[in-house]
Every structure is written in structure tokens, then in C-alpha cells.
PAZAPA-4460 file (N, C-alpha, C; in steps of 0.05 Angstrom, whole numbers, plus 32768, in hexadecimal, padded with zeros to 4 digits):
% residues 176
    n_x    n_y    n_z   ca_x   ca_y   ca_z    c_x    c_y    c_z   seq   type   mol
   7A5D   80AA   807D   7A76   80B1   8088   7A8C   80A9   8073     1      S     A
   7AA1   80B9   8073   7AB7   80B5   8060   7ACB   80A0   806B     2      A     A
   7AD7   8091   805A   7AEB   807E   8063   7B06   8086   8055     3      S     A
   7B1B   807D   8062   7B35   8082   8057   7B48   806B   805E     4      F     A
   7B5D   8069   8050   7B71   8054   8055   7B89   8061   8062     5      E     A
   7B92   8056   8078   7BA9   8060   8086   7BC0   804C   8084     6      L     A
   7BD7   8056   807A   7BEE   8045   8078   7C03   804F   808C     7      Q     A
   7C0B   803E   809E   7C1F   8045   80B3   7C3A   8039   80AB     8      V     A
   7C4D   804A   80A7   7C68   8041   80A0   7C78   803D   80BA     9      L     A
   7C81   8025   80BD   7C90   801F   80D6   7CAC   8014   80D1    10      T     A
   7CB3   8014   80B7   7CCE   8009   80B0   7CDF   801F   80A6    11      T     A
   7CF6   8022   80B2   7D09   8036   80A9   7D16   802E   808E    12      A     A
   7D21   8041   8081   7D2E   803C   8068   7D47   802B   806D    13      L     A
   7D50   801E   8058   7D6A   800F   8059   7D81   8023   805B    14      A     A
   7D98   801B   8063   7DAF   802D   8065   7DB7   8036   8049    15      A     A
   7DC0   804F   8047   7DCB   8059   802E   7DE6   804C   8029    16      P     A
   7DF0   804E   8011   7E0B   8045   800B   7E1C   805E   8008    17      Q     A
   7E34   805D   8014   7E45   8075   8015   7E61   806F   800B    18      V     A
   7E6C   8082   7FFD   7E88   8081   7FF3   7E95   809C   7FF8    19      V     A
   7EAD   809C   8003   7EBD   80B4   8006   7ED4   80AF   7FF2    20      V     A
   7ED3   80BC   7FDA   7EE7   80B6   7FC5   7F04   80B9   7FCE    21      P     A
   7F09   80CC   7FE0   7F24   80D1   7FE9   7F2E   80BB   7FFC    22      E     A
   7F1C   80AA   8006   7F24   8096   8019   7F17   807B   8013    23      A     A
   7F1B   8071   7FFB   7F0F   8057   7FF4   7F25   8044   7FEC    24      Q     A
   7F1E   802B   7FEC   7F31   8016   7FE6   7F45   8013   7FFD    25      G     A
   7F5E   800E   7FF6   7F72   800A   800B   7F7C   8024   8017    26      E     A
   7F78   803A   8008   7F81   8054   8012   7F6A   8062   8021    27      D     A
   7F69   805E   803B   7F53   806A   804A   7F5C   8084   8058    28      T     A
   7F72   808F   804E   7F7C   80A8   805A   7F74   80C0   8049    29      R     A
   7F6D   80D5   8057   7F67   80EF   804A   7F7C   8102   8053    30      I     A
   7F8B   810E   803F   7FA1   8120   8047   7F97   813D   8046    31      N     A
   7FA9   814F   804C   7FA2   816C   804D   7F97   8177   8033    32      A     A
   7FA4   816F   801C   7F9A   817A   8003   7F7F   816E   7FFB    33      S     A
   7F7B   8155   8001   7F60   8149   7FFB   7F4B   8156   800C    34      E     A
   7F51   815C   8025   7F3E   8169   8037   7F36   8185   802D    35      R     A
   7F49   8193   8022   7F45   81AF   801A   7F3D   81B2   7FFD    36      A     A
   7F41   819E   7FEC   7F3E   81A2   7FCF   7F23   81AC   7FC6    37      S     A
   7F0E   81A5   7FD2   7EF3   81AF   7FCA   7EE5   81BE   7FE1    38      Q     A
   7EF5   81C6   7FF5   7EEA   81D3   800C   7EE1   81BF   8021    39      G     A
   7EE7   81A6   801C   7EDF   8190   802D   7EE2   8176   801F    40      G     A
   7ED7   8161   802A   7ED9   8146   801F   7EBE   813E   8015    41      V     A
   7EBC   8137   7FFB   7EA2   812E   7FF0   7E9A   8112   7FFA    42      P     A
   7E80   810F   7FFF   7E75   80F5   8008   7E60   80EE   7FF4    43      V     A
   7E63   80D8   7FE6   7E4F   80D0   7FD1   7E3C   80BC   7FDE    44      Q     A
   7E22   80C2   7FDD   7E0E   80B2   7FEA   7DFA   80A7   7FD6    45      V     A
   7DF7   808D   7FD5   7DE1   8080   7FC6   7DC9   807E   7FD9    46      S     A
   7DB4   808B   7FD3   7D9D   808C   7FE5   7D8D   8072   7FE5    47      L     A
   7D83   806A   7FFC   7D73   8051   7FFD   7D58   8055   7FEF    48      P     A
   7D4D   803F   7FE5   7D33   8040   7FD8   7D1F   804A   7FEC    49      S     A
   7D0D   805A   7FE3   7CF8   8065   7FF5   7CFF   8081   7FFF    50      G     A
   7D17   808B   7FF9   7D1E   80A6   8002   7D0B   80BA   7FF3    51      S     A
   7D04   80CF   8001   7CF2   80E3   7FF6   7CFE   80FF   7FF9    52      R     A
   7CF6   8111   7FE6   7CFF   812D   7FE9   7CF7   8137   8005    53      P     A
   7D0A   8145   8012   7D05   814F   802C   7D10   813D   8042    54      G     A
   7D14   8123   803C   7D22   8112   8050   7D3D   811F   8055    55      D     A
   7D49   8117   806B   7D62   8123   8073   7D79   810F   8072    56      E     A
   7D8E   8116   8063   7DA6   8106   8063   7DB7   8110   807A    57      L     A
   7DBF   80FD   808C   7DCD   8105   80A4   7DE8   80F8   80A4    58      V     A
   7DFE   8108   80A5   7E19   80FE   80A7   7E22   8104   80C4    59      L     A
   7E29   80EF   80D2   7E33   80F2   80EE   7E50   80EA   80ED    60      S     A
   7E62   80FD   80F3   7E7E   80F8   80F2   7E89   80F7   810E    61      L     A
   7E95   80E0   8116   7EA1   80DD   8130   7EBF   80E2   812D    62      T     A
   7EC9   80F6   813B   7EE5   80FE   813A   7EF6   80EC   814C    63      L     A
   7F11   80EC   8149   7F22   80DC   8159   7F1F   80E0   8177    64      P     A
   7F16   80F8   817F   7F13   80FE   819C   7EF7   80F6   81A6    65      D     A
   7EE6   80EA   8195   7ECB   80E2   819D   7EB6   80F6   8197    66      G     A
   7EBD   810F   8190   7EA9   8123   8189   7E9A   811B   8170    67      T     A
   7E80   811F   8170   7E70   8119   8159   7E66   8133   814C    68      V     A
   7E6B   8135   8133   7E61   814D   8123   7E4D   8143   810F    69      R     A
   7E38   8153   810B   7E22   814A   80FB   7E1D   815E   80E4    70      R     A
   7E19   8153   80CC   7E11   8163   80B5   7DF7   8157   80AB    71      V     A
   7DE2   8168   80A9   7DC8   815E   809F   7DC1   816E   8086    72      A     A
   7DB7   8160   8072   7DB0   816C   8058   7D95   8161   8050    73      T     A
   7D81   8173   804B   7D68   816A   8040   7D6C   815F   8024    74      P     A
   7D5E   8149   801D   7D61   813D   8003   7D51   814D   7FEE    75      L     A
   7D5E   8158   7FDA   7D50   8165   7FC5   7D43   8151   7FB2    76      P     A
   7D2E   8159   7FA4   7D20   8146   7F92   7D33   813B   7F7D    77      Q     A
   7D44   814B   7F72   7D57   8141   7F5D   7D68   812A   7F68    78      A     A
   7D71   812C   7F81   7D82   8117   7F8D   7D72   80FD   7F91    79      A     A
   7D59   8101   7F99   7D48   80E9   7F9D   7D42   80DB   7F83    80      V     A
   7D3D   80EB   7F6E   7D38   80E0   7F53   7D51   80D2   7F48    81      L     A
   7D68   80DE   7F4D   7D82   80D2   7F44   7D8A   80BA   7F55    82      A     A
   7D81   80BA   7F6E   7D89   80A5   7F80   7DA3   80A9   7F8F    83      G     A
   7DAF   80C0   7F8B   7DC8   80C6   7F98   7DCC   80E3   7F9D    84      N     A
   7DDF   80E9   7FAF   7DE5   8104   7FB6   7E02   8105   7FC0    85      L     A
   7E10   811A   7FB8   7E2B   811F   7FC2   7E2A   8137   7FD5    86      T     A
   7E33   8134   7FED   7E34   8149   8001   7E51   814D   8009    87      V     A
   7E57   8164   8013   7E72   816B   801B   7E75   816C   8039    88      L     A
   7E89   815D   8043   7E90   815F   8060   7EA2   8178   8061    89      L     A
   7E99   818E   806C   7EAA   81A6   806B   7EC4   81A2   807A    90      P     A
   7ED9   81AF   806F   7EF4   81AB   807B   7EF5   81B5   8097    91      Q     A
   7EE4   81C7   80A0   7EE4   81D1   80BC   7EDD   81BA   80CF    92      E     A
   7ECD   81A7   80C5   7EC6   8190   80D6   7EDD   817C   80D8    93      L     A
   7EEF   817D   80C5   7F06   816A   80C4   7F1F   8178   80CE    94      L     A
   7F1F   817D   80E8   7F35   818D   80F3   7F47   817D   8107    95      D     A
   7F42   8163   8109   7F51   8153   811B   7F5B   813A   810D    96      L     A
   7F76   8137   810C   7F81   811F   80FF   7F7B   8106   810F    97      D     A
   7F79   80F0   8101   7F74   80D6   810E   7F5D   80C8   8100    98      G     A
   7F54   80B2   810C   7F3E   80A2   8100   7F23   80AF   8105    99      E     A
   7F13   80B1   80F0   7EF8   80BC   80F1   7EE5   80A6   80E9   100      H     A
   7ECC   80A8   80F4   7EB7   8095   80ED   7EA0   80A5   80E2   101      V     A
   7E98   809F   80CA   7E81   80AD   80BD   7E69   809A   80BC   102      L     A
   7E54   80A2   80C9   7E3B   8093   80C8   7E26   80A4   80B8   103      A     A
   7E1A   8098   80A4   7E08   80A6   8092   7DED   8098   8093   104      T     A
   7DD8   80A8   8097   7DBD   809D   8098   7DA9   80B1   808B   105      S     A
   7D91   80A8   8086   7D7C   80B8   807B   7D64   80B8   808F   106      V     A
   7D5B   80D0   8096   7D44   80D3   80A9   7D2C   80DB   8098   107      A     A
   7D16   80CC   809B   7CFE   80D1   808C   7CF0   80EA   8097   108      S     A
   7CE9   80FC   8084   7CDA   8114   808C   7CBD   810D   8092   109      A     A
   7CB3   80F6   8088   7C97   80EF   808B   7C94   80DF   80A5   110      V     A
   7CA4   80CB   80AA   7CA0   80B9   80C1   7CB2   80C0   80D8   111      T     A
   7CC8   80CE   80D3   7CDB   80D3   80E8   7CEE   80BC   80ED   112      G     A
   7CEA   80A6   80DF   7CFB   808E   80E2   7D16   8094   80D5   113      L     A
   7D2B   8089   80E0   7D46   808D   80D6   7D50   8072   80CC   114      V     A
   7D5D   8073   80B4   7D68   805A   80A8   7D7E   8050   80B9   115      S     A
   7D85   8037   80B3   7D9E   802C   80BE   7DB5   803E   80B4   116      A     A
   7DCB   803E   80C2   7DE1   804F   80BA   7DF6   803F   80AA   117      A     A
   7E01   804B   8096   7E18   8041   8087   7E30   804D   8095   118      A     A
   7E44   803D   809D   7E5B   8046   80AC   7E74   8040   809D   119      T     A
   7E86   8054   809C   7EA1   804F   8091   7EB5   805F   80A1   120      L     A
   7ECE   8056   80A0   7EE4   8062   80AF   7EF8   806D   809C   121      R     A
   7F05   8083   80A4   7F1B   808E   8095   7F2E   809C   80A8   122      F     A
   7F47   80A0   80A0   7F5A   80AD   80B1   7F61   80C8   80A4   123      T     A
   7F5E   80DD   80B4   7F67   80F8   80AB   7F84   80FB   80B3   124      L     A
   7F95   8101   80A0   7FB2   8104   80A5   7FBB   811D   8096   125      D     A
   7FBA   8134   80A4   7FC1   814D   8097   7FDE   8156   809D   126      T     A
   7FEC   8147   80AE   8007   814E   80B4   801A   8146   809D   127      A     A
   802C   8158   8096   803F   8151   8081   8052   813B   808B   128      A     A
   8059   8129   807A   806B   8114   8083   8087   811F   8089   129      P     A
   8094   8112   809C   80AF   811B   80A2   80C1   8114   808B   130      A     A
   80D4   8125   8086   80E7   8120   8071   80F7   8107   8076   131      A     A
   80FA   80F6   8061   8109   80DE   8066   8126   80E4   806B   132      P     A
   8132   80D3   807A   814F   80D5   807F   815C   80BC   8076   133      T     A
   8176   80BE   8070   8184   80A6   8069   819E   80AB   805A   134      G     A
   81AB   8096   8056   81C5   8098   8048   81D5   807F   804B   135      G     A
   81EE   8082   8048   8200   806C   804A   8202   8063   8067   136      L     A
   81FE   8049   806B   8200   803D   8086   821D   8041   808F   137      D     A
   8221   8048   80A9   823B   804D   80B4   824E   8035   80B0   138      A     A
   8244   801D   80B1   8255   8006   80AD   825F   8003   8091   139      S     A
   8253   8011   807D   825B   8010   8061   826D   8027   805A   140      S     A
   8271   803A   806D   8282   8052   8067   829F   804A   8069   141      D     A
   82A9   803D   8054   82C5   8034   8054   82D6   8047   8045   142      T     A
   82EF   8045   8048   8302   8058   803B   8304   8071   804D   143      G     A
   8300   8088   8042   8302   80A1   8052   82E8   80A4   8061   144      V     A
   82E9   80A2   807C   82D1   80A3   808D   82C3   80BE   8089   145      T     A
   82A8   80BD   8085   8298   80D5   8083   8295   80E1   8067   146      G     A
   82A4   80D6   8053   82A1   80E1   8038   8289   80D6   8029   147      D     A
   827C   80C2   8034   8264   80B6   8028   826A   80A6   800F   148      G     A
   8284   80A0   800B   828B   8090   7FF4   8295   8074   7FFE   149      V     A
   8285   8060   7FF9   828D   8045   8001   82A1   8039   7FEE   150      P     A
   82B1   8028   7FF8   82C4   8019   7FE7   82B8   7FFD   7FE2   151      R     A
   82A2   7FF7   7FF0   8295   7FDD   7FEE   8281   7FDE   7FD6   152      D     A
   8281   7FC8   7FC6   826F   7FC7   7FAF   8252   7FC3   7FB7   153      A     A
   824C   7FBB   7FD0   8231   7FB7   7FDA   822D   7FC6   7FF4   154      T     A
   822C   7FE1   7FF2   822A   7FF0   800B   820E   7FEE   8017   155      P     A
   820C   7FF2   8031   81F3   7FF1   803F   81E8   800D   8041   156      G     A
   81CD   8010   8040   81C0   8029   8043   81AD   8027   805B   157      L     A
   81A9   803E   8069   8198   803F   8080   8188   8058   8080   158      A     A
   8170   8058   808A   8160   8070   808B   8144   806B   8096   159      G     A
   8134   8080   8097   8119   807F   80A0   8107   8090   808E   160      R     A
   80EE   8086   808B   80D9   8094   807C   80BE   808D   8087   161      A     A
   80AA   809D   8081   808F   8098   808B   8085   807D   807F   162      E     A
   8079   806C   8090   806F   8052   8086   805C   8057   806E   163      P     A
   8060   8047   8059   804F   8048   8041   8059   805D   802D   164      G     A
   806D   806C   8033   8077   8080   8021   808A   8073   800D   165      S     A
   808E   8081   7FF6   80A0   8077   7FE2   80BB   8085   7FE7   166      A     A
   80D1   8076   7FE5   80EB   8081   7FE9   80FB   807C   7FD0   167      V     A
   8106   8091   7FC5   8117   808E   7FAC   8134   8091   7FB4   168      R     A
   8144   807F   7FA9   8160   8080   7FAD   816F   8084   7F92   169      L     A
   8175   809C   7F8C   8184   80A1   7F73   81A0   8096   7F75   170      P     A
   81A8   8088   7F61   81C4   807D   7F60   81D4   808E   7F4D   171      L     A
   81EA   8099   7F57   81FB   80AA   7F47   8216   809C   7F46   172      V     A
   821F   8098   7F2E   823A   808B   7F2A   824F   80A0   7F31   173      H     A
   8265   8098   7F3D   827A   80AA   7F45   8287   80B9   7F2E   174      S     A
   8283   80AF   7F16   828E   80BD   7EFE   8279   80CF   7EF2   175      N     A
   8264   80D5   7F00   824F   80E7   7EF5   8237   80D8   7EEF   176      G     A
***
């Protein structure tokens, strides 16, 4: 009679490592142009050791309303050999502004086991910021009221802008 050795794999792969270049570091916002620039948002994945061609990279995107959208990509041999793969989150999936949660895992084609998920959060903000408003504070409008020319050497300014935005205040001397 013939004998053979049977190896049973019961351990799932480790979690992949994931980077969304448009939402890394302190800037975790993705704006409208970043969402559309490549037809979607690239997701860079470092594959866990033991990944095989044919395994499935699974991106599960939870939208602000709780809806979960899934993108699955079979791992090509070149990606497994390189140890990484970049996939695109299509812009059609990114249609709701607010906080998104991206969970990325690898499902084994051989065992059916699924790796632990790497999770990251980003905020989709496709609305154009409101135009800033501002000018001379009413209490500094001395002299002819409403002409915007203060007689005070230290006039007050007041206004509003989107949090985190840069506001430029050009200073123009009254003589040009």
C-alpha cells in the first residue's frame, strides 16, 4: 500500500499592511480631486508572508451610513513575488462624504482561511469649502462709517473660514 503525508493548514495569514497615500499622516482627508485623479483612490497593500497566487485580496469599505462595499482581487503571481499590490477603490464606491473605514484582508484559495484585517480610517470630503468672509471689524470702522478705512493704527479684523484652511490677508498701503 502507498503512503502519503498530509499537511493540514489551520492558521490564517497575518494581516496585510495597507497605505492609502491620499490619506496618510495627519491629513486623513480625501478631497474630490484626489478621489477622481486616477479614477479612484489607490490602496497600497504589502502582502503577508505565505500569500499565494490565486488568493484573494479583499477590501471591505464601510461608508458613513453603515453600508459595506466589497472589492475582491485575485492575487497575480507577480504581486505575490513582489510582496505587494496596488488596487484602486473605484470612485463610484466613494460617493458619500464622511468617515470611511477600510478593512483589508487576504483569503486563502487553498484553505479558505481569511487573514486578520488591517483597518484604517479616512474622511471623504468632496464638498468645496465655503468662501471665507471677513474684513474690518465694525468697532474699528472709525472716521467715515462704511468706507472701510480705519483711523486707528491697530484696527481689528473679523471673519470666518473653514477650519484648517489658510487665510491670506493682503495689506495695501493707502498710498498704493
